[in-house]
C-alpha positions in Angstrom: 13.9 15.8 16.3 13.7 19.3 14.9 11.0 21.3 16.7 9.8 24.4 14.9 7.9 27.2 16.6 7.0 30.5 15.2 7.9 33.7 17.1 4.4 34.4 18.3 3.8 30.9 19.6 7.1 31.1 21.5 6.2 34.4 23.2 2.7 33.4 24.3 3.1 29.8 25.3 6.6 29.3 26.7 5.5 27.0 29.5 3.4 24.8 27.2 6.4 24.5 24.8 8.7 23.5 27.6 6.3 20.9 28.8 6.2 19.4 25.3 10.0 19.5 25.0 10.4 17.6 28.3 8.3 14.7 26.8 10.0 14.7 23.5 13.5 14.7 25.0 12.6 11.4 26.6 12.3 9.9 23.2 15.1 11.4 21.1 17.6 14.3 21.0 15.5 17.5 20.4 16.4 20.9 19.0 14.0 23.8 19.3 14.2 26.6 16.8 12.0 29.8 16.5 11.3 30.7 12.9 10.6 34.4 12.3 10.0 34.3 8.5 9.6 32.0 5.6 13.2 32.5 4.6 14.3 31.6 8.1 12.1 28.5 7.9 14.1 27.4 4.8 17.3 27.8 6.7 15.9 25.7 9.5 14.9 22.9 7.1 18.3 23.1 5.4 19.8 22.0 8.8 17.2 19.3 9.3 19.6 16.5 8.3 16.9 13.9 7.9 15.3 14.4 11.3 11.5 14.3 11.9 9.9 17.8 12.2 7.6 18.8 15.0 5.5 21.9 14.4 4.4 24.0 17.4 1.4 26.1 16.4 -2.0 25.8 14.7 -3.2 25.1 11.2 -1.4 28.1 9.7 2.0 27.1 11.2 1.5 23.5 10.0 0.4 24.7 6.6 3.5 26.8 6.2 5.8 24.0 7.2 4.1 21.4 5.1 4.1 23.8 2.1 7.8 24.3 2.5 8.6 20.6 2.7 6.4 19.9 -0.3 8.1 22.6 -2.4 11.5 21.2 -1.4 10.5 17.7 -2.5 11.1 16.4 1.1 7.6 16.0 2.4 7.1 12.3 1.6 10.3 11.4 3.5 9.7 13.7 6.6 7.7 12.4 9.5 5.7 15.3 11.0 4.4 15.9 14.4 2.1 18.7 15.7 1.9 20.4 19.1 -1.4 22.3 18.6 -0.9 25.7 20.2 -2.7 27.8 17.5 -5.9 29.7 17.6 -8.1 27.3 15.7 -6.3 23.9 15.7 -8.9 22.5 13.4 -6.8 19.7 11.9 -5.8 18.6 15.4 -9.5 18.5 16.5 -10.4 16.4 13.4 -7.6 13.9 14.2 -8.4 13.7 17.9 -5.0 15.1 18.8 -4.8 16.4 22.3 -4.8 20.1 22.6 -2.7 19.9 25.7 1.0 20.3 24.7 2.4 17.6 26.9 -0.2 15.1 25.8 0.3 15.9 22.1 4.0 15.3 22.7 3.2 11.9 24.1 1.5 11.0 20.8 4.7 11.9 19.0 6.8 10.0 21.4 4.6 6.9 20.9 5.8 7.0 17.3 2.6 6.0 15.4 2.9 7.3 11.9 -0.1 7.5 9.6 -0.4 8.4 5.9 -2.2 11.7 5.2 -3.8 13.1 2.1 -2.8 16.5 0.8 -4.8 18.9 -1.4 -2.6 20.6 -4.1 -3.6 23.6 -6.1 -2.7 24.8 -9.5 -0.1 27.3 -8.3 2.1 24.8 -6.4 0.4 25.5 -3.0 -1.0 22.8 -0.7 -3.8 22.5 1.9 -3.7 20.2 4.9 -7.1 20.9 6.5 -9.6 22.9 4.3 -9.8 25.6 1.6 -12.7 27.9 1.1 -13.8 30.2 -1.7 -16.3 33.0 -1.2 -17.8 33.7 2.2 -15.3 31.4 4.0 -12.4 33.6 2.7 -14.3 36.8 3.6 -14.9 35.5 7.1 -11.2 34.7 7.5 -10.3 38.3 6.4 -12.7 39.8 8.9 -11.5 37.5 11.7 -7.7 38.0 11.2 -7.4 41.4 13.0 -9.5 40.2 15.9 -7.5 37.1 16.7 -4.9 38.7 19.0 -7.7 40.1 21.3 -10.5 37.5 20.9 -8.7 34.2 20.1 -11.1 31.5 18.8 -14.0 33.9 19.3 -12.7 35.9 16.3 -13.9 33.1 13.9 -17.7 33.3 14.6 -17.5 37.1 14.7 -15.7 37.2 11.4 -18.4 34.9 9.9 -21.1 37.2 11.1 -19.4 40.2 9.4 -18.9 38.3 6.2 -22.5 37.0 6.2 -23.9 40.5 6.5 -22.0 42.0 3.7 -21.7 39.3 1.1 -24.1 39.0 -1.9 -22.6 35.8 -3.4 -20.6 35.1 -6.5 -21.4 33.8 -10.0 -19.2 30.7 -10.2 -18.8 27.5 -12.1 -17.8 24.6 -9.9 -16.7 21.3 -11.5 -15.9 18.1 -9.4 -14.3 15.2 -11.2 -15.5 16.6 -14.6 -19.1 17.1 -13.4 -20.5 20.6 -13.2 -22.2 21.0 -9.9 -22.7 24.8 -9.9 -23.3 27.3 -12.7 -23.1 31.1 -12.8 -26.8 31.6 -13.3 -27.3 30.7 -9.6 -25.1 32.7 -7.2 -22.8 30.8 -4.9 -22.2 31.8 -1.3 -19.3 29.5 -0.5 -17.3 26.6 -1.9 -15.5 24.5 0.6 -13.1 21.6 0.2 -12.6 19.7 3.4 -9.8 17.3 4.2 -10.9 17.1 7.8 -14.2 17.9 9.6 -14.1 21.4 11.1 -13.1 25.0 10.3 -13.0 28.2 12.3 -11.6 26.7 15.5 -14.2 24.0 15.6 -17.1 26.4 15.5 -18.2 25.2 12.0 -18.4 21.6 10.9 -17.8 22.0 7.2 -17.9 18.3 6.6 -18.3 16.2 9.7 -17.5 12.9 7.9 -14.3 14.1 6.2 -11.2 12.1 6.9 -7.7 13.1 5.7 -6.6 9.7 4.6 -9.3 8.3 2.3 -7.9 9.7 -1.1 -10.8 12.1 -1.6 -11.9 15.6 -0.6 -15.3 16.5 0.7 -16.8 19.3 -1.4 -19.6 21.7 -0.1 -21.2 24.3 -2.4 -23.7 26.6 -0.8 -26.2 28.7 -2.8 -27.6 30.3 0.5 -27.4 33.8 -0.7 -30.6 35.4 0.5 -30.5 37.2 3.9 -32.5 34.6 5.7 -30.9 31.8 3.8 -27.4 33.0 4.9 -28.5 33.1 8.5 -30.0 29.6 8.2 -26.9 28.3 6.5 -24.6 29.7 9.2 -26.7 28.2 12.0 -26.7 24.8 10.3 -23.0 25.0 9.5 -22.2 25.3 13.2 -24.1 22.0 13.8 -22.9 20.2 10.7 -26.4 20.0 9.4 -26.0 22.3 6.4 -25.5 19.6 3.8 -29.1 18.6 4.2 -30.4 22.0 3.0 -32.0 22.3 -0.5 -29.6 25.1 -1.4 -26.5 23.1 -0.6 -24.7 20.6 -2.7 -22.4 18.1 -1.0 -20.3 15.4 -2.6 -16.8 13.9 -2.7 -14.2 13.9 -5.4 -10.5 14.1 -6.3 -10.3 17.1 -8.5 -12.2 20.4 -8.1 -12.2 23.5 -10.4 -13.7 26.9 -9.5 -14.0 29.7 -12.0 -16.0 32.9 -12.6 -16.2 36.3 -10.8 -13.2 37.3 -8.8 -13.0 35.5 -5.5 -10.6 35.2 -2.6 -9.3 31.8 -1.3 -8.8 30.8 2.3 -6.3 27.9 2.5 -5.8 26.7 6.1 -6.4 30.3 7.3 -4.1 31.9 4.7 -6.1 34.2 2.4 -4.9 34.8 -1.2 -6.4 36.3 -4.3 -8.4 37.6 -6.0 -8.6 34.9 -8.6 -10.9 34.0 -11.4 -9.9 30.4 -11.8 -8.4 27.9 -9.4 -8.2 24.1 -9.2 -7.3 21.5 -6.6 -6.5 17.8 -6.7 -6.0 15.3 -3.9 -2.6 13.7 -3.4 -3.4 10.5 -1.5 -1.0 9.5 1.3 1.4 12.4 0.4 2.8 12.8 3.9 3.0 11.1 7.3 2.0 12.4 10.6 2.2 11.2 14.2 -1.3 10.4 15.3 -3.0 8.6 18.3 -2.8 4.9 17.8 -5.9 2.9 16.9 -8.0 2.3 13.8 -8.4 5.0 11.2 -12.1 5.9 10.8 -13.1 5.8 7.1 -9.7 4.7 5.9 -8.7 1.7 4.0 -6.6 -0.6 6.2 -4.0 -0.8 3.4 -3.4 3.0 3.8 -2.4 2.5 7.5 1.4 3.0 7.7 1.4 3.1 11.5 4.6 1.9 13.2 5.2 1.7 16.9 8.2 2.5 19.0 10.8 5.3 19.0 13.2 4.3 16.2 11.3 6.7 13.9 12.2 9.6 16.2 15.9 9.1 16.1 
């Protein structure tokens, strides 16, 4: 196996990484590399030689690796494992992956591969967990400088900062050809969820989202008044926001957002500003090592699980 860790993860969690490696070495020959840049990641993938890839890190590290494999045209043929040592680990939480490094490695060693959906955007980028427009991106920007000192606590603090200063955006949101938001009514946030949580599990963007059902859960919030923003934030932490009168929640396969300039937060990576962006679901675009058992909300036909270690060789 090719185990990829970023430089920061290697410097802060050496013991956890070694514990994971001990487990993985019991299944197959294992090589650990520390990637310091996107160019270095490409060099590491050049030397992959058909091996499965194990990512050490959080949603951002997984996002970067999956994006690289997708751009290279190698994602569909590359089994991917995750040792969740990031700040948020939202995809791992949504998939019931253990947050303990050794236990996560045991999942990979068991060799149960499952098909996973991917969200692709109109610039060639991809999303594995969730993408936000509006307040979600503002919150991520505010939280980023706080992560080294506060860890997961940076997420709710960033959300508070964003909630205090944002006034909303005039946007048009179209889901599968249906217009669900128009500029005459300001929008606080547009979220596309491939899995349930964001912000290190502190916000349940779409509690029922599953990343292997061929659809994305879409949440559009019009909670732009001061009290409405506070109420929305409180309900979001509990996963009850979709019941609000100023929130639209639905599912679809293609989403288009356009209007006033907005920033985009894709798996914690903020880009923009943009005036137009679109996303579409790529069902079963990649395979990931997950705990064995039935897939909640998934069609049994989409289950590509396979037991044993041959897939790790």
